[in-house]
N, C-alpha and C positions, 0 to 999 in steps of 0.2 A: 703772100700768103704760101703760098704752095712752093717757092724758089725756096724758101727759108727750109721748108721740111725735107727738100729734095737736097736743098746743100746737107744740110745735118744730116742724113740717112746715106750721102757720100763719102762725107769726113766719117761717118761711123765702120761703114764698109771698109774702108781702108783701115781703120787702125784694126776691128778685126780679122783682115786678111793678114795685116803686120802681125800681129801677136800670135798668129798661129803659125805663122814660118821664123815663132825666136828671133826677131829681128827690131833691135831698135831703132827709132827714123831717124836720130844722128847718121846709124852706119847703110839703113836704107837711100836715104838721100846722098850718100858720096857715093853708093855704088852705082846711082843712076846720074851720076855728074851732077850731080846737083849742089849747092850751100847744103850746110850741115840741117839746117834749120827746114828745109823747106817743105819736110812731108806735117813735122811737128806742126808747121803754119798752116798746112792746108788740114792738118786735122783736128786743128781748131780753131775751124772755120774762118779763120782771117786771108784767106785765099785760095782759087783752086787750079789745078794745072789746066794749061792748054793744052787742045787735044793729042800734038805730039806730045805731048810729056806722058796726057792720059796712057796712055800706048804705049809705051815708054813703059809707065807703072803696070799695068796687066804684063807686058814681055816677065816685067819683075818677077809677078806672080807664075808664071805659065798657066793664064786663062784668055782665054776673049774678054771684050769688051762687055759681051752677051749674058756673060758666065759673071762677071763684075759686078754686074746689076742685076743680078738671080739674088735678091735676098734673099729668098726661102732656101736656098744651098748655101748649108754652113762652109762646105769644104769644096771648092770649086774644084780646087786642083786637083785634088786627090780621084774626084769622081773622071774630069776627064781623063786623067789615067786609066784607071777601071774602064769606061768607054773605048778605051784605045785597044788596050790588050784585050776586051770583050768582041772585039771586030775582026781581029785577026781567030778568033775560035771558030770552031764549024759548029754543026749544028747539034750534034752528041753532045757538046762539050760546054755549049750553052747551056744547051738543060738540065747537063749538070752541075754549072753554075749557080743555076736561078734555081735550083733544087738546096744546095749546101745556103745560100742565102738564106732562104725562104728556114730551110733549119736554125739558123742561125738566131735571126728575127726573133724567132717564135722562143728560142730562151729564153732572151731576155728580158 
């Protein structure tokens, strides 16, 4: 039973990431060098990708496999970009960035 749950979560995650990127399943399939219906078959739980194809899917979204499976993170690409930029900041810049983020979060 758990296998079915994991499969469903995997397929849902792929669909969400693809939709966030605003690309069709067909276009994504073709961009990955796969048959035009391949991603659609995954999203409809008819097949699962090989590990190699899964890594290609992660590369397509510019995320790590760990970020793919972090279902609590709705925007893994944006978070990865933000962290990359923050890693280039000095302590003063990070302190100001944290204050800015807290200010934004408290306004919404």
